[in-house]
N, C-alpha and C positions, 0 to 999 in steps of 0.2 A: 319316650326320649332315649336316644341311643348315644351313649357317651363314647366318642371315638378316640379321645386322648385325654390324659390327665397327668399333671405334673405338680410336684411340690417344690416351690421356689422360695428364694429370699428369706431364709430364717433370720429373725432379728429378736433381740432381747427387749422385753417390755417390763416396766415396773422396777422396783428397787427392793433390796433386802430380801426377806423371806417370801415376799409376794412376787418376786421376779419370775418370769417365765419366758420361753421362746415361742414366738408366733410364726406361723408358716403361711405363705400364700399358696392357696390351692387353685390352680388354673385348669379349667376343664373345657373341652370342646365338645359340643353336642350337635348331632345331626337330627333335625326335625323333619317331619313329612315335607316332601318337596325338595329334599336335599339342601335345606337351609342350615348353614353352619353358624352356630352362635358360640360365643366364648364367655365364660363367667369366671370371676376371681373373687375368692372369699378368704378371710383370715381365720385360721383355726390353730388351737394349741393341742398339746399332746393329750390332755385329759378329754378333749372332744373326740379324739380318735378312740380312746378307751371307751367312751360312752357308745360310740357307733358300733364297736365290736360287741359290747355287751348286749346291745339291742339286737344285733344279728343272732347272737347265741340264744337269746330268750325267745325271739319271734320266729326263728327258723330252725327248730330242732331237726336234726338229721343232716343239716348242711355243714360241710367242713369249712368253717370260717377261716379265712386267711389270717396268719399271725401278724402281730405287731412287733416292732423292735422292742427289746426288753428295757425296763426302767434302769436308770443308773443314778445313784445318789451322789457319788463323788465325781467331780469334774464334769458335771452336766452342762456347764456353760463353756467348756473348752471347744475350740473350733473343730477339733478332730471328732469329738462326740456329736456335735451338732450336725456335721456333714454326714456322719455315719447314720444318725437317726433320720435325717432328711431322706437319704436313699432308701432306708427301710420303710418309711411311711409311704414313699412313692410306690414301692413294690407292692405294699398292702393295697393301696387304692387301685393300682392297675389290675391286680387279681380280682378285686371286687368288681371293677368295671367289666371284666370279661365273664363274670359269673351270671348265668341266665336268670337266677332268682334274686340275688342280692343287688344286682345292678338296677333292677326295676323297683326296689323297695322304697317306700316313702322316706325312711330314715336316711338312706343314701342320697336320694335326690335333694333332700333338704340340706344335708351336710355339704354338698358341693355347690349349691346354688343360692341358699337363703342368706339374707343379711344377718348380722349378729342378733338383731332384735327378733326377726322372724324365726331364726334358728332356736333361740331361747323359748319362744312360744311353742314351737314344734315339740321340743323336748318336754315341756310342761304338759302338753296335751297327750303325748304318747305315754307319759308316766301315769296319767289318769285312766287311759283306756287300755293299758296293758292287761292282757287276758289273765284271769285268775285260774290257775290250774288245779286248785284244791290240794296242793302238795302237803299242806299242814295236816289234813285229814289222812292222806296216804301215809305220811311218815308215822302218824300215831297208830294207824292200822298195822304197818309193818312192824313197829315195836311190839304191838300186842301179839302178833303172830310169830315173832322171832323165836320165842321159846316153845312154841307149840308145833311148828312145822318147818320144813326146809324147802325152799323154793328150788325147783329143778333148774339146772343150768341150761341155757339155750343150746340146742343142738343144731349147729349150722357149720358144715365143714368149710365152706368158703369164708365164713366169718372168722373161724379159728385160724385159717391160713393167713388171712389179712392181719390178724393180731400178731402172728409169728413174724410176718414180713416187716411190719412196722417196727417191732422190737429189734429185729436184726438190722434194719436200715438205720435206725437211730444209733445203734452201737457202732456200726461200721463207719458211718459219717463222722462220729466223734473221733474215731481213730485217724481218719484222713485230716480232720481239722487240727488235731493235736500235732500231727507231723507237718502240716502246712504252716502252723504257727512257729514251729522250730525252724523251718526253712526261712521264714521271714526274719527271725532273729539272727540267723547266720548271715543273711544278706546285709542286714544293717551293720552287723559286726564287721563284715567285709568292707563295707563303705567306710567305716572308721579306720580300719587298717590301711586301706588304700590312701586315705587322706594323709596319714602319718608317713606312709611309704613315699608319697609324692613330696612331702616336706623335706624328707631326708635327701632326696635327689636334688632338690633346689639348693640345699646347703652344700652338697657335694660339688655342684657346679662352680662354686667359688674356688675350688682347688685347681680348676682348669681354665683354659683360655680358648678363644676362637670357637671353631666349630664343635670341639668336644664340649665346651661349656654350654653352647647352645643346645646340643643334643641332650645333655644331662638335665638342663633346665626344662626342656620340652618334655622329657620323661616325667619330671615332677608335675608339670601341668596336665599331662595326659592321665596320670594316676589320680589327680584331683578330679578331673572330669569323670573318670570311671567310678570314683567314690560317689559322685552325685548320681550317676546312672544307677548304681546299685541301690541307693536309698530310694530313688524314684521307682525302681522296679519292685521293691518290696511294698511300697505304698500301693502301686497299681494291682499287685497280686492280692493284697488285702481287700481292696474295693471291688474288684471284678471276680475274684475266685473265692476267697475266704468268706466274704459276706454272703455269697450265694449259697454256699454249703451250710453256713449257720442258719440261714433262713429255712433250709429243708429240715434241720433239726426241729425248728419251731413248727413247721408244717406237720411233722410226725406227732408232735404234742397236740396239735389241733385235731388230728385224726383220733388221738386217744381221748380227747375231750368229747368228741362225737360218739365214740364207742361207749364212753361212760354214760352219756345220755341215753343211748340205745339200751344198755344193760339195765339202767334204772327203770326205763319204760317197760322192759320185759318183766322185771321183778314186780313192778306195781300191778301189771296185768295179772300175773300169776297169783299174787297175793289176793287180789280182788276176786279172781275166779275161785280160789280156795275158800275164801270167806263166803261166797255165794253157796258153794257146795255144803259148807258147814251149817249155814242157816237153813238150807233146804232140809237137811237131816233133822235139825231141831224142829222145823215146821211140821215135818211128817210125824214126829213123835207127839207134838202138841195136838195135832188133829186126831190122833188115836185116843186121846184122853178126854173124858167127859169133864166139863166145867172149865176147859182151857180155851174156849172159843175166842175170848177177848185177847188173850195172850197170843193165840195163833194168828189172829188178824194183824196184830202189831208186827209179829215176826214176818208174816207174809208181805207186809208193806216194806219192811227192811230188805227182804229178798228182792223185791222189784226195784228198789232204789240201787241196791248194790249191783244188780244185773245191768242196769243202765250205766253205772260207773265202770263196770268191767268191760262192757262193749265199747265205751268211749276210750278206755285205756288201751284196748286191743287195736282200735282204729289209730290211735296215736302211735302205738308201737309199729304197726304196719307202715304208717306214713314215714316214720323215721327210718325204717329199714329201706323203703323204696328211695327216699331222698339220699340216704347215705350210699346206696348202691350206685346211683347216678353220679354222685360226687366223687366216689372212689375211681370209677371208670374215667371220669374227666381228669382227675388228679394224676392217674397213671399215665395218661396220654401227655399231659402237660409236663410231667416229670421227664419224659423222653425228650421233649422239645428243650426244656431247661438244661438238662444235663448235657445234651449235645452242644448247646451254646456255651455252657461253662467250660467244657473241654476245648472247644475251638478257641474261645477267648484266652484260655490259659496257654495254649500252644502259640497263638499269635503273639502273646506277651513275651514268650521265650525267644521267638524268632526276632521280634523287634529289638529286644535287648541284645541278643547276640550280634545282630547287624550293627548296632550302635557301638558295641565294644570293638568289633572287627574294624569298623571305619576309623575309630580313634587310634587304634594301633597302626593301621596302614599309614596314617598321616605322620607317624613317627619315622617311617622308613627313609624319606629324603633327608631328614636331619642326620641319620646315622650314615647314609651314603655320602654325605658331605664331608665326613671325616676322612681325609686322605692320609694314608700311611706311606711315608717315603722309605723304600727298602734300604737305602744307605744310612739315612739319619735316624730312622726309627719312628719319627712322628713329624707332622706338618706344623705343629705348634709347640712352643715351649710352655711348660706348666706355669700357671700364675700363682701368686702368693695365696696360699690357702687361708690366710687370716685376713678376711675382708672387713672393712669398717662395718660397725653394727647397723648403720643406716642402710647400707647396701643389702645386708642380709635380710632386714625386715622388708625392704621393698621387694626383694626377690621372692620372699615367702608370700607376700600379698599377690604378686603377679601369678603365682601358681593357682590361685583360687579363681579359675576361669569358669564361665558359664558352660552349659552343655553344648551350645552351638559354637563356642569360641575354641576351635581346635587349632588355631594359629597356623594359617596357610604357610607352608615352607617355601623357600626359594627353589627354583628349578634345579634339577640334578646337575652337579658340577660347579654350582656357584656357592660361595660362602654364605651361610645363613647368619645374619647379624641381628642381635637383639639389643636394643637401646636400653640400658639400665641406668642412664644418667638421671632419670626422673624418679 
């Protein structure tokens, strides 16, 4: 089964009180042999995603498992948090969909296609058939050897270089994210300031009459529109730029998780190999002593069992190294693709925002040009009473809160622009 597309849609709240949770519709398109496209929709909650990732980690050591959006205790039912999590869950599933191993796994196919009843049955069956790795015995062995030997560190220049790179990447991304967050706060603060700026111009319009009043009022409306632009721009940067960078922080942590698995596998193998050597020395001594035949036979059996465990540990370690090497190469290539898109999206956002701002200001020009100054009299309009009725002031303030698309088309150049404030 080839999953060609996957989306997370329609988050909605289910249950009440402490048992309430958000359910998501997982919509996947699959291409079967013969190019037959089928679509499946299932409902899953966040803890189902957690289960899926845990299964990936347990069943596919060496694979760099894509990260999930982090848990949040406060405000977890807010629309902003739900939308943020939905986008993160969709990115997680899309990365899994494109992974050559995870995308073919039984747990993933069941996650995106099984009914709730069949999915629960799958989870129960996988829990029973999960491979036993013998880690309890390994941990006991490591503790026993901890005070008697020191396991040599793995010598791999490429692996050491990867460790340094991941650490540096995480640190530098954190710096970019910190400054991007500061930029977003400034944009939202600018939006608030522009709103107040516009309100002030609307009130100033009551001091004037005719085209001057119209221009001042339009200035207030334009500032209000720019306020909305600034807030929307900050939201778009957060969704398209900041979230993508934050995801790569989590990807760096996923790589560290896989490194930890590799380090543990290497330590286990070295400990078992050292234990085999130790028992072989003991066996050699026993065989040289008369009357120790029975003891020697027992130690010989221990050596054979430990040798089998050591060989299995070595195979597991080599498998993790090979899998991790492939995933790192894949991740590095995908990082280039992702970062290129992140930068292009960011630049497009800036261009789009600048064009909207420029267009809003350009629509102000005819209102200003409509103000005709008479060289002899000094002005084409007499000033109006600056003390306007309260009702007119409130109506004028409300008129300034226009939508982004309502730029208020001005009259042609040379004609007086009149704004009806009687309502």
